[in-house]
Structure formats: C-alpha cells, structure tokens
C-alpha positions in Angstrom: 2.4 1.5 36.0 3.9 -1.9 36.9 4.5 -2.4 40.5 7.9 -1.0 41.8 10.4 0.7 39.6 9.2 -0.9 36.4 8.0 0.3 33.0 4.7 1.8 32.5 2.1 -0.4 30.9 0.9 0.5 27.4 -2.7 1.2 28.6 -1.7 3.3 31.5 -2.5 6.7 29.9 -2.8 8.0 26.4 0.0 10.2 25.3 -0.8 13.9 25.2 0.6 16.7 23.1 3.8 18.3 24.3 4.0 22.1 24.9 6.0 22.3 21.7 3.3 20.5 19.8 0.6 22.6 21.4 2.5 25.7 20.4 2.6 24.4 16.8 -1.1 23.7 16.8 -1.8 27.1 18.2 0.1 28.6 15.3 -2.5 27.0 12.9 -5.6 28.0 14.9 -8.5 29.4 13.0 -9.0 33.1 13.8 -12.5 34.5 13.8 -13.0 38.0 12.4 -15.4 40.6 13.6 -17.6 39.8 10.7 -18.9 36.2 11.1 -19.1 35.9 7.3 -15.5 36.6 6.8 -13.5 33.9 8.7 -9.8 33.7 8.0 -7.2 31.0 8.9 -3.9 31.9 10.5 -1.1 29.7 9.1 2.4 29.3 10.4 5.0 31.4 8.7 8.2 29.7 7.4 10.1 31.4 10.2 7.8 30.0 12.8 8.0 26.5 11.4 11.8 26.7 11.3 11.9 27.8 14.9 9.6 25.0 16.0 11.5 22.5 13.9 14.8 23.4 15.7 13.3 22.3 19.0 12.0 18.9 17.8 14.0 15.6 17.7 15.1 14.4 14.3 16.7 11.1 15.5 17.0 8.8 18.5 20.2 6.9 19.5 20.5 3.9 21.7 23.7 4.5 23.7 26.4 1.9 24.1 26.1 1.7 27.9 22.8 -0.2 27.3 23.2 -3.4 29.3 21.6 -6.3 31.2 21.0 -5.3 34.8 19.4 -6.3 38.1 16.8 -3.7 39.1 16.5 -4.9 42.7 20.3 -5.1 43.4 20.5 -8.9 43.7 23.0 -10.9 41.5 20.2 -12.1 39.2 19.4 -9.6 36.4 15.8 -8.6 35.8 16.1 -7.2 32.3 17.8 -4.6 30.1 18.6 -1.1 31.1 18.2 0.9 27.9 19.8 4.3 27.4 18.1 6.3 24.7 19.0 9.9 23.6 16.7 11.9 21.4 18.6 14.4 19.3 17.6 17.6 17.5 18.8 18.6 14.0 22.1 20.0 15.5 22.8 16.7 17.3 22.0 18.0 20.8 19.9 16.0 23.3 16.3 17.0 23.8 13.4 15.8 26.0 10.3 14.4 24.2 6.7 13.7 24.9 4.9 10.7 23.4 5.8 7.0 23.7 8.7 4.7 23.1 8.4 1.1 22.0 11.2 -1.5 22.3 11.6 -4.9 20.7 14.0 -7.7 21.5 14.9 -10.1 18.7 17.2 -13.0 18.2 20.1 -12.3 15.9 20.2 -13.5 12.3 23.8 -13.7 11.0 24.8 -13.3 7.3 21.7 -11.3 6.4 20.9 -7.6 5.7 18.1 -7.9 8.1 19.6 -9.0 11.4 16.2 -9.5 13.1 15.3 -13.2 13.3 12.6 -13.9 15.9 10.9 -11.4 18.2 11.0 -12.5 21.8 9.6 -9.5 23.7 8.0 -6.1 23.3 7.7 -3.1 25.6 6.0 0.3 25.5 6.8 3.3 27.7 4.5 6.3 27.8 5.9 9.8 28.5 3.0 12.1 29.0 3.6 14.1 32.2 6.3 15.7 34.4 6.4 12.6 36.6 7.5 10.5 33.7 10.2 13.0 32.8 11.6 13.0 36.3 11.5 9.2 36.5 13.2 8.4 33.2 15.3 11.5 32.2 18.9 11.5 33.5 19.9 15.2 33.8 23.6 14.4 34.1 23.8 12.1 31.1 21.1 14.1 29.2 19.2 11.0 28.0 16.4 8.6 29.0 17.1 5.5 31.1 14.5 2.8 30.7 14.5 -0.4 32.9 12.9 -3.1 30.7 12.0 -6.2 32.5 12.6 -9.5 30.6 10.1 -12.3 31.3 11.9 -15.3 32.7 12.1 -18.0 30.1 11.5 -16.0 27.0 15.2 -15.8 26.1 16.1 -19.1 24.4 19.3 -20.8 25.6 18.9 -24.2 23.9 21.9 -25.3 21.9 22.4 -23.3 18.7 19.5 -20.8 19.4 21.8 -17.8 20.1 23.7 -18.1 16.8 26.5 -15.6 16.9 25.7 -14.8 20.6 23.8 -11.6 20.0 20.3 -10.1 20.3 18.9 -7.2 18.3 17.2 -4.4 20.3 15.0 -1.9 18.5 13.9 1.4 20.0 11.3 3.6 18.3 10.0 7.0 19.4 6.4 7.7 18.4 5.5 11.4 18.4 2.1 12.6 19.4 1.4 13.7 15.8 2.2 10.2 14.5 5.8 10.3 13.1 8.4 7.7 14.1 12.1 7.7 14.8 14.0 4.4 15.3 17.4 3.0 16.2 18.8 -0.5 16.3 21.4 -1.9 18.8 23.1 -5.3 19.0 23.8 -6.8 22.4 26.6 -9.3 22.6 25.1 -12.2 24.6 28.4 -14.0 25.1 29.9 -11.0 26.9 26.9 -9.6 28.7 24.9 -12.7 29.5 27.7 -15.3 30.1 27.2 -15.4 33.9 23.5 -15.0 33.9 22.3 -18.6 33.6 19.7 -18.2 36.4 17.9 -15.6 34.2 18.4 -17.2 30.8 16.3 -20.3 31.4 15.5 -22.7 28.5 12.5 -21.6 26.5 10.9 -25.0 26.8 11.2 -25.2 30.6 7.9 -25.1 32.4 7.4 -22.1 34.7 6.4 -22.8 38.4 2.8 -22.3 39.3 1.8 -19.1 40.9 
C-alpha cells in the first residue's frame, strides 16, 4: 500500500481467486472413484455454467462523476477520483476480485484512436475483504479509486493539451486472465482550469528531496 489513503502498489499482493471463481473451479474438480484404475472427471453442466455466468461481470463502466480531486482536503488536487462500476449481463452492479489498471493519455483530436501519449499508469489490486471495504461504495454500488497524479507529468506547455482533454482508460483483469475495459474523456478546460499549482510544466525541474 502507498502511505495514507492512496492506491495499492502493483507488487503489494498477488490477486487471488474469488469465491465465485473458486466455485467454478470446484465444479471441474477431478473425482476419484473407489477403483484407482477408473478415475472420472466431473465437468460443469450447462445449467451450472449459466448460473455462474449470471454472477460474473460482463462489462465495466467509468461513471461520469469521475473528477480531479484533492485527497487531503486542501485546495490543491492530488489526482483523479475514478468511479468504476462492474456490471453483470443484466446491467446490475457487482463486486469483483482481481485487479484494475488505469492509464492517463493526452487527447488526440480528429482520429479514431483518441489516445496520443501515455503520461501515467496505475494498478489497484482487489484480493481481500479489506480492499472491498476500502474501495466499494455501498450507497453508489460502485468502486471509488483515488489515483494520485505525479506532479509535473501532466503537460501544460502551450499547445500540448490540444482540445483540452485527457483520455482515461480503465481495465478490469479477472483472476482467470480475461479483460474488460472502458474509456473516459476528461475535459481539462472545465475540470483543471483553476488547478495551475498541480499542472506544472512537464519541463520544470522538481525540487530535491
């Protein structure tokens, strides 16, 4: 974990299988018969797979209340508060186990691919009850992730912001290796217009520590 109310570092712990995944794996466990020479494999039935699939997320959605925010209540923002909602096949919110990765890119106008240059990357691991209590908002039924932005990585030199937007990518990586992703555009001119203490020029030297 980073110090304070920050995002867990990628190497903190390895993601572990969720109870749902464990149940799915248990369905496919090899059953040993009384006769050691006659081993059989128990496979999941279509009904069991359907029931399990109804509980798993099929998409993730970055919610529009995602915004720049100060995490220590002073007037200078520390990063981006990202609201992410995993949804099942019926469109209902569900909790997940695994990890989320986030990428912040400069915005490329007049292109099918809006991502221009990546300026920061984050990873958040969800592998125990403590993580769920920390990041899951029961009222909103979604995850709230405080992503710290390193001072100076956001370019503010003339012309660097293009149309005044950033591209934020969120990807959920399941324990079994599949991925769900969403893209969100942040309007810099609206959200960052009064945040000049945070948006330092990328070429500015950082003070020694």
